[in-house]
N, C-alpha and C positions, 0 to 999 in steps of 0.2 A: 809192519810195514814202516820202511824206514822213509826219513822226511825227504823231500823232494823238494827243493829252492826254488824251483820252478812255478811249483802251485799257486804260491802267494797270492800275485794280484793278477794271475792270468785270468781269473774269473772272477769276476762281483762275487762278493761275499754274500748279497743276497739271492743268488741264482744257485747256492749250494744246497741240496734238497731237503728242506725242514729248518732251515735256517731262521728263514723270512716268518714262517707261520709261528718259529717258538719266539719271535721280537716282539711281534704282534702282540700275538696271545696273552706272553707274561705283562705286557704295557697294559691292554685292555684290563686285564685282572688287577692290578694295581690301582689303576686309575678309578674301578668302581669300589675297588676297598677304602680308598682314600674318599670318594664320594658316600660311602653306605656306611660310615665310621662303628654304627652299631650292629654289622654283621653283612653277610654277603655270601649266598652259596650260588656257586658257578660248576659248571660240567666239567668232569674230568678234562685233563689235557693230555695227547693234542686233540685240539677242537676238527671236527669234521669242517669240509667246505660249505656242507649246505645248512651249518648251525646258524638259526633266526637270530638278528640283535634284539629285538623286541621283544615283546610278551611270550611267545613262545619261545623264545634261547632262555639270551643273557638278560634277558626284561628291561632295555635300556628305553625310557622314557625319552622324550625331546630334549630334556636339558641336559641327559645324561648323553645322549649320543653326542650334543654338540661338543659338552666339555672333554669325550673320550676322540671325539674327532681333531679338536684343536691337541691333543698331546701329541696325538699318531702324529700330525703335520708337523709339530714343532720339531720332535724325533728325528724326523726320517727327512726335514727339509722340503718335502712335496709343494708346498710353495713356490718353489725353484724351478718347479715343471706346470704348474699352473694347475694340477690335477686336485688339489685338499677339497675344494666344493664335492668330488662326486663322491666322497664320503659321506655326505648328507642324502646322496640320492641313492645310494646304495644297501639292502638288507641283509643279506648273508657276509659270514666271515668271509667266506673264502672271494666273496666282489670286494672286499678291504683287500684280501690280499693281491689282489689283482691292479686295485687304484696304485696301491704300496708300489708294485713289483713296476708298474706303467712309472710312476714318478721317479723312481730309483733310476730306472735305463736313462731316464733325459736327464740327470742328477743325483748323485751319491758321495760327493766329494767332502761332503760334511753332516756332522750326526750332533745332535744334542741332547745332553744325559740330564738329568735332574738330581739336585740334593734331595735328600729324603722330605725335608719340608716338614720335620717333626719342630721348628723352632715356629710354625704358621705361615712363614714365606719360602717355598722351595724355590730354590736359585737353581737358573738354566745355565747350564755349563757347556756352550759349544765346540766342538773338536773337529778339526781336520783331518780327515781318513788317513790322510798322507801319514800325519803324525802317528796315529794310532799303530800304523805299520810296519813304524818304525820302532814302537816297543814290543811287538810283537813278532818282530826279527831277532830281537835281544831275548824275550821270554823263550821263543823256540829253540836257542842255542844251549839252553838250561833244561829244555827237556826232549832231546832230537829221536827217542827211539816210543816216543808216545802212540799208541794202536789206535786207543779208544779215550773218549771224555765222557767221566761219570760227574754230572752237574748236579751242583743241589742249591745253585743259584739262578736268580732271572736273569734271561738274556737281552732284557732291555734296561739293565744298569750298566755301569759303565766296565765295572769288572766281567759282570756276566759275556757282557760284547768281546771284549777283548778275547777270554778265554773258551768261550763255546761259540763265535761265530767267525772270530777273526785266526784264532791260532789253528783250531781243525782244518781249516781252510789251508793254511800257512805248511803243516805237518801231514796232510793227506788222511786225515785218519780215520776210520770206515766209519765210527757211530759216534755221536754223542747222545746219550743216556739222559735222562731226566731221573734223577733220585729222592724226589723233594718227595714223595708221595711215598717213600720204600721203608720199611722197618730198615734200623741198624743190621739187623741179621739179615735180612735179606737183601741190601747193598755188597758185605763182605762176601754171602755167598755167590754173587755173581762176579765176582773180581776175578781176573786174573792176569798173569804178568803183560806188563806194557800197557796197564788202564794208568789214566791218572783222574784223579778225584780232585776236583774243583768245588772248593767249600768255604766256610767261614769257622769261626771258632767255637759258638753255639753247636752247629751240627757235627762238627770235628769231638766235640766232648759227649755227644750221645754215642757216636760211632766207639769212642773210646770208652765207654761203659758196655755196652752193650754188643757190639758186635762179634766180638769173641776174637781167633786168631785171623788176622789176614792175609789173603794170598803173598807169596812172594814177589817181588817185581813190578809191586804196585807204587806209584809217587803221589803226591799229595801238593795242594795250593792252597792257602789258605791267607784272606786278606778278610778288609772291612773294618777289624777290631785287635788290639794285641791279641797274639797266641798266649798263653799262659806257658810259663817254663814247664810246666809239672804234665800240663796236658801234650804238649809237642814230646816228653818222655816216656808217658803214656803209650802213644801212638807209635814211638820207634818200638818201644817192649813188646806191642800185640803185633809186628811183623812190618810196618810201612817202612819202605826202603828210606823215603827221603820225605822230607815235609818242606815244601817252598814256601817262606812269609814275601808276601808281597805289602809293601806300603804306598801310598797313595793316597790320590781323593777323587771324589768325581770333578773339582775344579782341574788338578792336574793331570789326571790320570796319574800308572805308577810311575814312582819316584828311583824307589831302591828296592832288594831283596837282601835275605837271608834264606838260607841253607841250615843252618845248624843253631838250635836256640839256644841264647842266649850270647850268641855273637853280634856282632855291629851287624848292621846294616850298610849296605854297599849301595853307593849313587850308581842306577842304569849308563850306561856309555855316554847321551847325552843331554844329562845334569851336570850341574857344578856348583859350586856355592858361590854366592852372589858377595864380595867383600866390602860392596857399601851399602849393606843393606844385610844384619844379621838374620833378622826373618822374612828374608827371602832366597829363593834358589833361581837358576840362570837356564834354561831350556834352550838349546840348539834344535831349533826344529830341520823336519825332511828336506825344508828349501833352503835350507843354511843360516835363515835368521836367529837371533836370539831374543828372548824376551824373559822378561822377571818374571816369577811366579810367588806370590805371600805364600806361607804355608800355615797350617792349622793348630803345629804342634810344636814344644820347644823342642831342640833338635841338638844331641849333643856331641863335637866332633871328635871324634878320635886324629883323623887327618884330613886332607883333601877331598877322599872319597869314603868314609865310613864315616857311621856315624849311631847314635843311640836314641831314643825314643821317648823323652820326658814328660809327657802328658798333653793334653790337648787343650789350645789357646782362645778354646770358644765354647768349654762348657757343655758338648755333647757327652753323651756316654752310648755306649754301643750294648744294644736289648736283640737277641736274635739276627746279628747282623744286622740292623739298622739304628744310623742315629738318631737317638731321640735325646731331646732339650729338657734337663730337669724345670728349670726356668718356665719353660710352656706348660708344664703338667700341672704346674706349682698356680700359675695363673689361673687356671682353669676351677684347679681348688677352690682358690679364693673366689673365683664368681657364686660358686652355689653360696646360697642366702644365710646358711647356718652353721658357717667355717669362716672364726675370727681370723685365723694365720695356718700355714701349713710349711713345712718342708719337704721335700723331695731327694731321693740319692737312691742309688744304685746298691741290691744289695750285696752284705759283706759274701765271699764264694762261701762259705759253709751255709747261708740262708740262703743264695739261691743267686739267680741270674737275672731277677726284674726288678721293676724298679719298688720303690715299699713311700712311704707318705707316713707323715707325723702332723695330726691335724688336730689345732685348737679349737672347741666350739665355741660359738655365741654363747654367753651367757644363760643358763635354762634351758639349753636344748638336750634332747631326751638321747643319751647318745647312744642305745640301742636304734633307735630310729633311723639316728643319722646313718647307723653302720649300712644299712640295705641301701639307705637311698644314695649313697657315695658311691656303689657298685652301680647302680642305675646312671649316676650323674655321667660318672666317668666313660662307661660303655656307649652313651650315644654322642660323646664329647671328643672322644679319644680313638685314635689307631690301638690295636692290638698291641704294638710294644712299649706303646706309652702307657698304657694302663697300670697303675700300681696292684701287686699284688698281695700285699698287706698293706691295713691301715695299724695306725697305732692311736690312741687319744689321749690328749692330756692338758694341763691349763696353761702348761708355757712350753715353748718350743727347746729342745736338750739346747745345752751350752756346756761349756767346757770352765773348769776355773778361773779363767780370766774374761769369761763372758761372751766369747765365742763359740759358733753352732759349733754341735758336735755330731757326732753319730748317736743310735741309739740300736740297741738290742732289740731282736724279735724272738724273745724265749718267755718262759712263763715266770723266771725274775722280775723280769720288765715292771716297774712300779704305776705301768699306766695299763688301762683298758687295751687289748688285741682284739681285731676281728678280720 
């Protein structure tokens, strides 16, 4: 099905079948995961309209219901139409969808997305819907022949919303299929020409390793973290026609794209460099106004439109497509009464794709007992992407020859105890 340029804003995104249900279900599930860091068991999605929100279904208690309702109100700006309190009076998932639909029918000009909150304080990032459509118009020009969307990203995050709610509306796609709970082999088996896979590097790595040969005529999009060149080359080798890498953030939405690994990113048409502040970019909004935005990364410019990304300035790293902050994880470890000092880093590529921690115990601590206790400690205080998957114990934190913090290896030759 070819792109229909009249599809875009002729019908609100939330009236497209399934779009609002995906958004609300993903938001509710994410909020419950944050509220229950020790683990949460939820029904498989898509959720039926009759799904109860209380003990008979999702198991929300009164405080959880209030928290989740507040998050949904913030995201969809239901307070603008005055329907937000109805969420607390409704008991089924379908009834929440009805409240959300009523609110959006009255006001849908803005949405708010949140950063991951891994630093301890999630940041609210409001966006005008007209600006998001402005970006989608550009994205649609990159993938005009798309027929189906295969999505491995949640719909309530900005990246997922752009590509699973607005883009299929703009392109007139026949289906949006959730592939997050499918094996790589199953995803590969269902692919067909005209598919566009929306994912992130951690999921792409699974596909590259296990999916085998991909169907011809399939394109992909990746964002949320840098895509290693080796991964992009592997995906090309197994048959992916093209991998579009999108650079942006929850604060800015999309900033630039590239379609070849190793090439420079190119600014989207409505972005430009801020000559007055090298740490900022200028965005021309849909209404013609110009605003300055701080960027989280160090950018190395080739010219006025092309740039390379040289690393984050806020200390965040990516784990499974989620921003996590090692400094926050370190503080949780330091809160343990038997931990004197700690360091937290992302594993090296040959070690894995999760966080690792080096722990200095309080003198006299039984390190064997500390081993199991640290797993329990982090499981109850951190979300899954934040939890270190390897601990190393030593008498002092690793340092290099000039006394600066250094990395440590996760192998049998390490001079410390690993567990």
